[in-house]
Backbone as CSV, one residue per row, in Angstrom:
resi,resn,N_x,N_y,N_z,CA_x,CA_y,CA_z,C_x,C_y,C_z
1,MET,-27.438,25.419,-36.858,-27.656,26.835,-37.110,-28.698,27.037,-38.214
2,SER,-28.618,26.269,-39.258,-29.561,26.388,-40.371,-30.975,26.058,-39.926
3,GLU,-31.108,25.074,-39.036,-32.439,24.710,-38.524,-33.032,25.850,-37.705
4,ARG,-32.214,26.490,-36.907,-32.695,27.620,-36.095,-33.148,28.773,-36.978
5,LEU,-32.379,29.046,-38.045,-32.739,30.125,-38.961,-34.043,29.792,-39.681
6,THR,-34.182,28.556,-40.123,-35.406,28.126,-40.793,-36.589,28.199,-39.840
7,GLN,-36.381,27.796,-38.594,-37.459,27.868,-37.608,-37.840,29.317,-37.332
8,PHE,-36.850,30.197,-37.250,-37.116,31.609,-36.994,-37.871,32.244,-38.163
9,LEU,-37.461,31.959,-39.395,-38.077,32.563,-40.571,-39.403,31.911,-40.945
10,GLY,-39.636,30.696,-40.507,-40.871,29.996,-40.833,-40.779,29.229,-42.133
11,ASP,-39.685,29.343,-42.849,-39.447,28.639,-44.109,-37.953,28.742,-44.393
12,THR,-37.531,28.215,-45.506,-36.117,28.315,-45.849,-35.771,29.769,-46.156
13,PRO,-34.514,30.152,-45.979,-34.133,31.538,-46.239,-34.415,31.982,-47.681
14,GLY,-34.202,31.120,-48.656,-34.453,31.481,-50.054,-35.918,31.772,-50.309
15,ARG,-36.789,30.897,-49.835,-38.227,31.104,-50.024,-38.702,32.360,-49.286
16,THR,-38.156,32.580,-48.117,-38.540,33.766,-47.341,-38.143,35.037,-48.075
17,ILE,-36.950,35.061,-48.670,-36.496,36.242,-49.413,-37.393,36.490,-50.618
18,VAL,-37.747,35.419,-51.352,-38.624,35.567,-52.516,-40.000,36.077,-52.074
19,ARG,-40.528,35.507,-51.011,-41.842,35.930,-50.509,-41.827,37.406,-50.093
20,LEU,-40.779,37.820,-49.371,-40.662,39.221,-48.953,-40.511,40.152,-50.151
21,ALA,-39.797,39.721,-51.173,-39.631,40.545,-52.372,-40.967,40.746,-53.084
22,ILE,-41.761,39.691,-53.204,-43.065,39.802,-53.866,-43.992,40.707,-53.071
23,ILE,-44.040,40.512,-51.751,-44.905,41.340,-50.903,-44.452,42.796,-50.948
24,SER,-43.145,43.039,-50.937,-42.625,44.409,-51.008,-43.025,45.078,-52.325
25,PHE,-42.962,44.327,-53.428,-43.351,44.870,-54.723,-44.833,45.237,-54.746
26,VAL,-45.688,44.363,-54.224,-47.128,44.620,-54.197,-47.438,45.833,-53.316
27,VAL,-46.831,45.909,-52.142,-47.060,47.056,-51.252,-46.568,48.344,-51.908
28,GLY,-45.440,48.283,-52.630,-44.930,49.451,-53.347,-45.911,49.939,-54.409
29,ILE,-46.533,49.003,-55.124,-47.533,49.367,-56.123,-48.735,50.035,-55.454
30,ILE,-49.194,49.469,-54.346,-50.349,50.030,-53.638,-50.042,51.427,-53.117
31,LEU,-48.868,51.607,-52.518,-48.493,52.934,-52.016,-48.399,53.945,-53.152
32,SER,-47.852,53.525,-54.283,-47.752,54.418,-55.430,-49.133,54.782,-55.961
33,ALA,-50.037,53.818,-55.961,-51.392,54.064,-56.476,-52.155,55.066,-55.624
34,ILE,-51.929,55.040,-54.316,-52.644,55.979,-53.451,-51.839,57.248,-53.192
35,GLY,-50.662,57.330,-53.808,-49.871,58.559,-53.737,-49.126,58.758,-52.438
36,LEU,-48.730,57.685,-51.799,-47.984,57.790,-50.542,-46.557,57.301,-50.736
37,THR,-45.633,58.019,-50.139,-44.268,57.518,-50.067,-44.050,56.980,-48.655
38,PRO,-43.055,56.143,-48.467,-42.820,55.618,-47.115,-42.585,56.705,-46.064
39,ILE,-41.909,57.787,-46.440,-41.655,58.851,-45.463,-42.946,59.588,-45.121
40,GLU,-43.835,59.787,-46.108,-45.135,60.399,-45.819,-45.966,59.511,-44.920
41,LEU,-45.905,58.203,-45.163,-46.618,57.246,-44.318,-46.089,57.316,-42.891
42,TRP,-44.770,57.412,-42.749,-44.161,57.516,-41.418,-44.622,58.789,-40.704
43,PHE,-44.595,59.914,-41.418,-45.022,61.174,-40.808,-46.510,61.159,-40.458
44,THR,-47.318,60.509,-41.288,-48.747,60.391,-41.002,-48.969,59.589,-39.728
45,LEU,-48.263,58.471,-39.592,-48.385,57.658,-38.376,-47.861,58.403,-37.151
46,GLN,-46.780,59.125,-37.326,-46.204,59.902,-36.231,-47.182,61.001,-35.784
47,ASP,-47.797,61.688,-36.738,-48.770,62.735,-36.428,-49.989,62.151,-35.715
48,PHE,-50.443,60.991,-36.178,-51.570,60.321,-35.539,-51.243,59.971,-34.087
49,ALA,-50.058,59.420,-33.857,-49.659,59.057,-32.493,-49.562,60.299,-31.610
50,LEU,-49.035,61.381,-32.145,-48.910,62.621,-31.371,-50.276,63.183,-31.007
51,ARG,-51.203,63.192,-31.963,-52.556,63.696,-31.680,-53.265,62.818,-30.654
52,LEU,-53.085,61.516,-30.759,-53.683,60.602,-29.791,-53.110,60.834,-28.400
53,TYR,-51.807,61.058,-28.323,-51.130,61.332,-27.053,-51.658,62.629,-26.437
54,GLU,-51.747,63.665,-27.262,-52.239,64.955,-26.758,-53.697,64.867,-26.339
55,LEU,-54.500,64.169,-27.098,-55.909,64.012,-26.766,-56.071,63.267,-25.446
56,GLY,-55.261,62.248,-25.245,-55.346,61.469,-24.016,-55.048,62.298,-22.786
57,PHE,-53.975,63.061,-22.836,-53.631,63.866,-21.681,-54.571,65.043,-21.503
58,ASP,-55.125,65.543,-22.588,-56.120,66.608,-22.470,-57.367,66.077,-21.770
59,ALA,-57.736,64.840,-22.072,-58.895,64.231,-21.403,-58.619,64.066,-19.913
60,PHE,-57.402,63.641,-19.564,-57.063,63.515,-18.140,-57.084,64.877,-17.453
61,TRP,-56.618,65.924,-18.155,-56.628,67.270,-17.589,-58.058,67.716,-17.323
62,ARG,-58.962,67.442,-18.271,-60.361,67.822,-18.077,-60.976,67.075,-16.905
63,LEU,-60.717,65.791,-16.801,-61.254,65.015,-15.683,-60.713,65.537,-14.357
64,GLY,-59.428,65.828,-14.330,-58.830,66.362,-13.109,-59.404,67.710,-12.732
65,ARG,-59.656,68.531,-13.722,-60.226,69.856,-13.476,-61.631,69.729,-12.893
66,TYR,-62.445,68.818,-13.471,-63.789,68.604,-12.931,-63.734,68.090,-11.500
67,PHE,-62.776,67.225,-11.226,-62.610,66.697,-9.873,-62.291,67.823,-8.887
68,VAL,-61.369,68.689,-9.262,-60.978,69.801,-8.373,-62.142,70.768,-8.177
69,TRP,-62.852,71.105,-9.249,-63.997,72.012,-9.121,-65.057,71.429,-8.202
70,GLY,-65.312,70.142,-8.349,-66.294,69.489,-7.484,-65.827,69.457,-6.040
71,ALA,-64.538,69.200,-5.850,-63.999,69.130,-4.495,-64.060,70.479,-3.797
72,VAL,-63.931,71.555,-4.545,-64.003,72.901,-3.958,-65.375,73.126,-3.319
73,VAL,-66.396,72.498,-3.859,-67.746,72.647,-3.317,-68.042,71.556,-2.289
74,VAL,-67.714,70.322,-2.617,-68.121,69.179,-1.793,-67.380,69.121,-0.462
75,VAL,-66.083,69.344,-0.468,-65.308,69.195,0.775,-65.740,70.210,1.837
76,PRO,-65.895,71.498,1.528,-66.365,72.422,2.567,-67.765,72.082,3.070
77,VAL,-68.662,71.664,2.169,-70.011,71.287,2.595,-69.942,70.071,3.507
78,PHE,-69.128,69.100,3.151,-68.952,67.910,3.980,-68.421,68.286,5.362
79,LEU,-67.376,69.121,5.393,-66.812,69.534,6.680,-67.831,70.317,7.506
80,LEU,-68.592,71.190,6.868,-69.619,71.948,7.572,-70.671,71.022,8.175
81,LEU,-71.131,70.052,7.397,-72.110,69.104,7.894,-71.561,68.272,9.049
82,ARG,-70.297,67.893,8.968,-69.684,67.130,10.074,-69.582,67.972,11.320
83,LEU,-69.230,69.241,11.165,-69.139,70.130,12.318,-70.501,70.357,12.946
84,LEU,-71.536,70.512,12.106,-72.895,70.702,12.655,-73.375,69.431,13.365
85,LYS,-72.996,68.286,12.839,-73.394,67.028,13.470,-72.657,66.836,14.797
86,LEU,-71.434,67.353,14.879,-70.671,67.252,16.130,-71.334,68.073,17.230
87,GLY,-71.929,69.179,16.851,-72.556,70.073,17.822,-73.810,69.483,18.460
88,ARG,-74.398,68.488,17.881,-75.636,67.908,18.413,-75.364,67.050,19.584
């Protein structure tokens, strides 16, 4: 069991805890220096994901709209040309 835990963590559990504590302290200092709290960071990431999601679907809506507008013109012209060609 201890070998599996060490393999999963990449080092012994004690060293991993110390390493995580040091990294957490450094990240906390950086966040404090730039004036961000973890909850603000979470909301910022959430807002970014939401805007990206909305932008993506808005782009698909625009593409679909252009497709429909083009089809309104192209399909009748195509059918008319096929009908005229049938008459020959």
